[in-house]
N, C-alpha and C positions, 0 to 999 in steps of 0.2 A: 502493496500499500502507499502510495508516494504522501510525504510529509508533505506541511503547508508549506506555502510558498513566504517569501518575504515584501515581496515585488509591490502587492496592495499596501499589504501594512505601512513600509517603507514610504507611500505616496500618502496613504492618511496623515502619516509626521511631516510630509512638506507642507500639504492642505492646513493642519492644524498650525502648522508657523505661518506661514500666508497670511491664514486669517490672522492670526496675535497682531503681528508687522500692521496688516496694515490698520486693524482697528485703533492699534495707539498713533499711527499718523492722524486719524483723525480726531482724535482724544486729542493729539498733538497739538493741534489745529488752534486748537479754543484753550490749550493753558499756555502755547507759548513751542517757537520751532524748533529750540534747544530740549528740548522734554522727548521729544522721539527719545528710541531707545536707541535706534541706529545710530543715531548724531551723536549722541550722549559717550556709547562706546566708540565711536570715533576721533572722538574729542577726547577720551580719554588714552588711546594706543598711541594719540599723535602726544600726549600727555610723556611715556612712557617710552617711545619708542628710541633705538639708540645716535645719538646724532649723526654718525655716519651712513644713516640708515637713510635717515629725515634729507639730509644732504642727496643725497643720491635721488630722492624721490623730487625733490625740487628740481634738480638740476633736466634730468631725465624726461619728468612729466609734466614740468613746467603749471600750467593752471588746474590741468589733471589730475595733477595727484591727489587730491581727495576723490572726487569722483570713483577713481578706479578704487581708492582704499573702502570708498565705498562696497563697489561692485565684490570686492574679495572677502570682505562681511560677512555679503549675504549669501554668496555661496561658503564660506563656511557652515555660515547658520542650514545653510540647506542639507549640507553632510549630516549634523546634527539633527536635524528634525529625520531626516534615515534612519539616523542611529534607535532617537525615538521610537517612533512606529516599529521601527523592528525591535524593540525590549520588549513594547505594549503586546507584541504577537501573543508573549510567554503571559504574561500579566498587566493592564493596562496602567495600572499603577506603576514601575519601572517606567515607562513613557513619562508620566505625569512630575515625574521625577525630578525628568530632565526637562522641563519646561519652568519647574519651579527654580531647578535651579540659577538655569540662565536668566529668570526672572528677577532673582537676588543678583546676579552677575548686571542686570542692565538701573535696575534700583541705585546699586551703588555706586554706579560709574554716570546715572542723572544726580546722585544727591554730591557727589562730590567735583561737578563743575561751579566755576566758582558765580555762572548768576543764576545758581537755582534755588525754587522755591519750594513753600513745604507743596505746592501744588504738582513739583514737577515731577516727579514719579508714577502717577495718577495714567499717562498712560502706557508709561510699562507693566503695572497694575493689571487694569482692564485685559490689556490685549492677553495677556500670559491668560490669564480670566477666561477672554473668549477663546484663545487656543487651545489651553486645555479642554475645554468643554469640544468642543470639535474632533480632537482626539481622541475622546471618552467616544465617542458617537461615530464615525466612522471605523475606527478598529474593528470593533464589534461585527459591524455591518464586509470588514474585510476578512474578517476568518469566517462569516457565514458561507460568504462566494466561496470561498476555499473550501470547507467543509462540504457544499453541495455540489461543487468539481469532482471531489474523489468518492461523494456517493455515487454520481453517474458514471465513475469508470468500472470497469472489469473488477473482481474480484481477484485476491491473488492466485498465481498458479494453481500454490497448495493445495488451495481447496478443493471442497467438490464441487463446486458452481466450475471453481474456472479448468478441473478437470472435464465437466460435462462441454464447456465450451470450446476445448480444446481439442475435444474430441467430435463435436459437430465440426470441425472446418479441417481437420484430418484429409488428406489425398483419399483415403477409401471413403469417406465419410460421402464425399465430394461425385466419386463415382457411384458410390449408392442414389445418390440425388436427395441425401437429406436434405431441409434446409438451411442456407446459413444467417445468423442474425448479427450482424456488426454491432461492435458493442456503441451503446449510447454515446453523442457526442454532451458537454459540457453544453449546460446553455446560455445562446446568447441575448434573447430577446430580454424583455423586461422580467420583474418579480423582485422580488427582495433579496434573494440568492442569485442574481445576478451581475456575472463581472461587466455587463458593456455600464450595467445600466449606474453600478461601483464606480466603473472609468467614470463615467458621463459626473455625477455625482461629485467625486473628488475634483476631477478636472473645472469642473463648475465654481467651485468653493475656493480653489487658486484664482480662479481666473477675476469673479467678485472681489475677492482678498485685495489682486491688486488693480483693479478700478478703483476700492473703495480708500487705498493707499493713495494711489495716482488723485482721489480727489481731496485727502485728507491734503495731501501737499499742495494743490490749486487752495484750498481752504486757506490754506496758510498763508499762499500769493495773495488774495482780494484781503484778505485781512493784514497787507503790511501797508507799506507809506509811500507809494506810488503814489497815490494821488494826493497826498500830499504837497509831495515832493516837485508836481507837474502844476499844483496852484502856485507857486511862489514865484516872485519874482526880485532877485538881488541888487539892490539896492546901487547906483552907478558907484564907484569907489572913488576918495577920496585926496583919495593919493593913487592915480592911477600908473600902470606900469611904462615906462618913460618906451617913445620911439623906439623902435627898431630899425638900428641901423642901415643903411646901405651896403647890400651883400651878406646881410647874416643869413639867407638862404643860397646856397651853392645851387647849380645847376646841372646836376649826373644825377642820371637816372641810377633805381635802384638805391639812391643813398637813404637813412635816415630823414624825417621829415623833420621839420624845425620844434615845432609842436604836437605831440603824441597825440592820438584822438584818441578820446575818453573811452571809446571800444578794446581800442588795444594795446592802453596800457597794461604793465603788467599788475599783477597780483598774486602777494602771497601774504599767507596769514595763517591764523587756527579755526578762523571759523566755518564749520561742515554747513551751517546755514547763516545768511548773511542775517544781522542785529536790524532787527525791524524798529528804529528807535523814532517817533512822534515828534516831531517840530515843536505841535500844541505843548505838548507836557515835558520840553529840554529842558535840561537844566544842567551846568558847568559847577562842580565845588568845586571852589580852593584850599586848599589849608595844609594843617601839617604846621611845619617849624615858621610859623609868618606873626606879627601882631596883629592880623585881623582876617578872619573869614570871610570869604564872599561866596555868593550865589551867584548866578548871570543864565536869563532865557535863551532861550533864540532870537528874542526878539530884539532883549540886551543888545545882542552880539549886534546883530542887522544896524540897530540903530547908533552902533559905535560908529567912530573916521575907519572904513574898510581903504583896508591898502588892498592890491594887485603888483604882483610879482612875476615874475619866469624865474620858476627853481625844477631842477632837473633831482626825481628821483630816484634813489640805487637801494637797490635790495642787497645786504649784505651776502648772499647768495649764490651771486651772479657769477656765474666762473670767468675766466678769461674769455672775450669773445661771447658772452651769452647776453641774451636780451632781458635782464630782471634790471632793466633800466627807462625811466623816460621822462621826456621834457613836458611839464604843465604850466597855466597860466593859472596862477591860484590868487584868491580872494577873499580875504580875511582882516582879524585884528591880529595885531602885532600883536607881540605873546608879549614883551617887555614894557606893553603897558598895563598890560592887567597882572603881570609880578608887582611892578613897582607898586600897584594900588594896594595888595595886601601887605605888600613891605615884607618882602622874604628873610632871616635871622641869618646872620655872615655864613653861619655853617654850613647852609642849607646848599648843601652843593650837587643836590641830585633831583633833579623835578621828575615825580614819579606818576605817568601817565598809566587812567585806567579804561579802557575800553567797555564799552556797554554792556558786553557777553566775559566779561572780567578779565580780559588778559594786561599783562602790564609791557610797560616800557619805562627804562631807566634815561632819562638825559642830563648831562651834563649843567644845572644851573646857568652857569659861565657862558654855556653857546647861545642861549635866549634871552640874554642879555646884553651882551657884548657889541649887541649895533648891527647882526646884522638880521635877516628879514627873517626873523622868525614869526610864523603867523600860526595862529586861530584859525584854518582856514575853513570859510564856509559855502566857497566858488571853487568852480575845475574848471578849465579851458569855457568862460565864457554861460556857464549856466551851475546850477546847486549840487553839489557833487550828487554822483550817482550811489547806488547804496554799496553797492561792491567796493569803491572806495573812500568810504565812512560818514556816510549821509546818517544826520545833521551838517557835524561838526570833526574835524580831526586835526590835529599838529602836523606840521611841515617846516621842519628845521633846515637849511642848506649846512652840506658840508659833514650832515653824519647820516649814515647806515639810517635804514630805517626801522629798523630794529630797534634803535637808541632811539629813536626823533618823531617817530610820523605813526603815531596811535589814532588809526583810525576809530569811530565812534564812540567819541570820546564825550566823557561824563566826568568825569575825575581827574582834581591836577593837585598832589601831593607835595610841597618842601618837606624832600626828607636828606639822607644821608647815604653816598655808593655803602658808607659801611653797616649803617645799619638797615639798610633793603638789598637785593637783588630782585629784579625786573624779572620777567620769565624765561627769556633766552641763557642767562647768566651759569643756574644752576646747572643748566644742559651743556655746558661747557664753551661758547659762545664769549666774549670780552667785554670787559663790564664798558668801557666805553669804545666806540669805532669810526672813530676819522673818516671818509674817502679819501683812497689811494689814486693816485691819478691813475688813469685810462685810459684804453686808445680800440677801436673797433673796429674791423674790416667789411660794410657790407655788403660790398661790388668788386670784383666780382667775386663769387662764392666757390669754397670749395672744390676742385673738384671741376671747375668751370673750364672750356674748348674757349680760347682765344686765341684771335689774329690782328695781323696789324696794330696800330695805338691804342694800348688798353686806358681804361678809366679807372684808377683806385681811387674809391671814395666810400668816405665813413664818418664817425664823432669819432670826438675825445671830451671826458672829462676830468675833471679836478673842481668839485664844487666849491663855491668858497674862495679860492684861490685862483680858480681861472686857468687857462690852456694859454701858453704861448709860444707853443713849434710841437708840428706831428714830423717826421719824417719812418722813411721807406725804405727797403732796398727787397732785393732777387737776391737768394742765393744768399751767397757770402760776397755780393759788392757792395759796394759804398754804398751808405744812407745816404739819399737823398731827400731836400726838403718840401716836403707837399705845399699846397695854398691855403690858405686857414680861411672863414669863412669868418667877416667879423664877428665881434662877440659881442651878444643879445649882451652878458652880463658874467661875472667873474661866480654865480652860480650858475651858469644853464651850460649842456656843452655844447660845441662846437662842431659845426662839418667840416671835411676838410675833402681836399682830391687830389689825386697825381696822376699825368698822365705817362703811362711807361708806354716807350717802341720797344717791344721785344728784339733782339740780332739773330736771335735763333727759333729753329723748333725747339718741343720736346718737354719738358717735367721740370717748374720751376716751383718754389716757396718765394712767396711776398711777407713780409713782417713786418708790423709797425710798430711806434714807441709814442709817444709822447711826454712832452715836459712840462711840467706846471709852469708858475707866476713868480716860482718860490726860484724855481731852477732846479727842481729834482726830475729827475725825470726816470720814468720805468725800467723797473731791473731786469733783465733776462731771463735772469734765476727763476721759475714759477711758483708757485708756494696758494694751498689750495685754498678756499674761504675760509673756512674753520680757521682759526678759531672770531678774525677781524676783517675779512677780503681779501678777494685772491689780487694774485698780482702778476706779472708778468708778458710777454711781447704776443699781440697774437697775431696769424703768419694762418697764410692758407694755401693750398696747392692747385698749379694752375698748369694748365698743356697748354702750350703754342704750336699749331695749325702750323 
């Protein structure tokens, strides 16, 4: 006699897990998007993965790192759901214990998030309850189907019925004209014991769960702040950006534009779900080692004299030649003015920025008050900040890598000391302070390009808050040749450059670039990885001259 198959109980486990996640997403849409168990577990994983793995994900996947991690988590959950269904084949309680265990993990992950509330555990709890109910419903039906299939099979050959059946199908019996009755087939139509009806039920449950989960995500977006953002008209700046100098934009096909469109601007953060901060309820608190604490609403910030400046931002994870860098025109309030009003203590050397999702950033107080255009920004390239880039309010401090200067979804500023507090990335092995290093990048031609005749080599170079003085290129081991620089917008922005190269013959060649900043510091040849305080080295591309 055939033993029960594990396939249908495994499918029951997957359907139950899908139901749990789908319902949890709907509940999370009303409690808060970050309370989704998948989102919470993803965030907890990111908080604990080794620095090398985190760096690999950012450099390899870019802004796809979070979706890929989410897919990996869902695949792992599907595997565990299969195991839960197989365990439930022996006893349903065994499968339910798996759901209980992962509900506990989900609750702990949700409760550990910096922006967690007392309601944040409910999506996990409710989802787990629904999943356990579905498992309790489907597994017995799966076993009933298997039992009906076994009952419909012919008896074991060793039994009497089996002997008679075997005798009826011997060649002698056939020659004698004995009727031959084929063994009955498993039921494929309707009925409680039908394999097909169970497959329809399990597949329908899983599909419905996917629709419900997707609907929950859509509800979360619908309940977001897109409409509030669209209704905002930013005031004109009291101190507009200086006019662009003639020649600030070079005519070179393939070079990065002077201003990076908002849709193309790099995004690196720890938020699996974008914080939805309603500007109507927004408050920025400044406190800590200050003479007086103050709070500012969004409207308070808009009513102040606004400053418009062009600033290039760079992520510390940007590798040599990488694209985690972008230039934008920012609109905001001078951070120095706000700090002057709260009067920081002389020993408050760190300004801790906190985002709405609890992420922290430690910025040197001196860099916020030394005259550079450090901003509490409300606008980006002529429009309110995109939600993905910190709406409604973020920090922008020229000359520092983003993880120590560019808090998005900013809600809190605390004057502190570096000796008293380590911001989010510092315990994970990144430097406590990280001024941007001089860098340059070849945008065109791309690595592996086939070229001929005169080749326009072009790209960008940056050394925020110092400025670029010179860009040089060389081919193979040849001499360095100076590139043509675009006019400098400001010392806080990157500069475009170009160099027209006339190859002397065909073959493979390597083009290298290096930049020198206004202080006379030239990019070193020796490569250093991004961790712990930013990469450096020459960017090179290999090309083939035809």
